[in-house]
N, C-alpha and C positions, 0 to 999 in steps of 0.2 A: 054617527061618531066621526068625527076626523083622524085620520091618520096621520102622524105626526111625518112631515116630509126630514128625509135624509139629510144630516148635512155633511159636508166633504169639508174635512182639516187640511187638506192638501191643496184646496184652493184659497186660504188663506197665505201659504207659504210662499216665498217671495218666489222669482223663478232665477233659477243659477246665474244667468247672466248677471242678477244682480248680488249676488255677492260677491264680498271684495276679493282680489287677489290674492294671494301670499305672503304678498313683498308688500302690499298695505297695508298689514298687520301693525298695530303699532308695538313694541318691543326692544330690544338691546339691539343696538347695527351693530356693536364690533363685541365683540370679544377682549377682556382685558389684554393690556400687552406693553410692550418694555415701556409704553410712550402713556400707559397714564400714571401718577402718582402713588410713588409706594405709601406704605404708614409712619417709614420713617421720614421720608420730605412732610409731612402733616409738619405744622408747627405746636410744639409740647403746651400744651394747658399750663397759667400760672401759674405760680405756686400759690403755696399757700401761705398766707405772710404770718401766720401764731404757731405755723409750726418752727418747731426749736432746726437752727441751722446744727452743718457737724460739726463745726469751735465751737459750740454749744454744748455738745450730742458728750463730746471728744474731752470740754471741759470735766466734765459731769460723773466721764465713766475715770475719770483720773483725781475728781472727787472721794472717788468712788472704794479707789484703791487704798482713803485713808481708812472710811470706812473699814473695811474690812482688813486691815490691819487692828484696827482699835475692838472691832467683834472677837481678833483669833485673839487678844490678850484677854478678855471677858470670856472668855469659852473655855481658857487655859483654864484659868482661874475658878471655873465653875465645875472641870475636871478634877483639877486637884483637890478644889472644898470635898469634891464628891470622895475624890480618891481615902482622903485624910480622915472624914468623918464617916464613912461608909462603910461597906466590905470592904475596899481597896482596889476594885475592879471594874474599870469603866466600862461603862454597858450601853446600847442597841442607840442612843438616842444622841450618848455623845457622837462614836463614829458617823454619827448622822451628821450631826451638825459640823462633825470634820471635812466631811465631803461637801457639806454647805459650801463651807468657805471655799473651797478647791473650786467646786463650779461655778461659786462669785466671782475668781479670778479668772476662769477660764472666757467667761458674759462678760465682764470687763475690757479681758482682752482685746474680744471678739468686736464691743463697741469703742473700741480705738481703735481696730484696724476697716469696721466697717458701717460708719455710725445709725444708730437707729436707735429708735426711743426707748423700743423691747428688751433689747437689749442691755441697754445701760436701765432700765426697772426690772428685769431680773434682777441683774448682779448686784442694786440694795436691796430686795426681797430675799435675794439666796444669804446676802448677809448678815442683816433680823432678824434668819429664821435661828444661823447658825449658836445664837447662846439661850435662845427661847430652847433648843432642843437641846442643849446641855442642858440646861436646867429643870427638865425633862427625867433626866438622868435621877 
C-alpha cells in the first residue's frame, strides 16, 4: 500500500506581496459632503395625468357642501317623522347621523384648505351616511 502524500494548502495561497494594498481596494472614495446633490435638488417625478388637480378637488368639495345641506334636510325630516310617529325620543342612530354631517363638514373644510381626494371622498361618504343612520333609528 502506498501512503498518500500530504498536501500543503499554504502552498496554494498567494504570497503576501501579491495582495492588493488597502488603497487599491474598490469602494467609496469620499464621504458624502455638501457638494453632493441633496434629495431636494433632484427633479420631481412627472405628475400623474389622470389625477384630479387642486381646482377640481376644491370644486368637488364645494359641491359636497350642497350635498351636506340636502342630507341635513333629509336627516331632519327623518328625525321629525320618527319623533311624531315613534316614541318621541331621538335615538342613538339619529345622533350618529347628525355627527356624521358635522364630520362631513369638517372633512369638506379640510378638503378646501388642502385638496386631497381622500378628504373629498370622506365628505361624500359621511354625507350619504347621515340619512341612512337616521333611517335606522
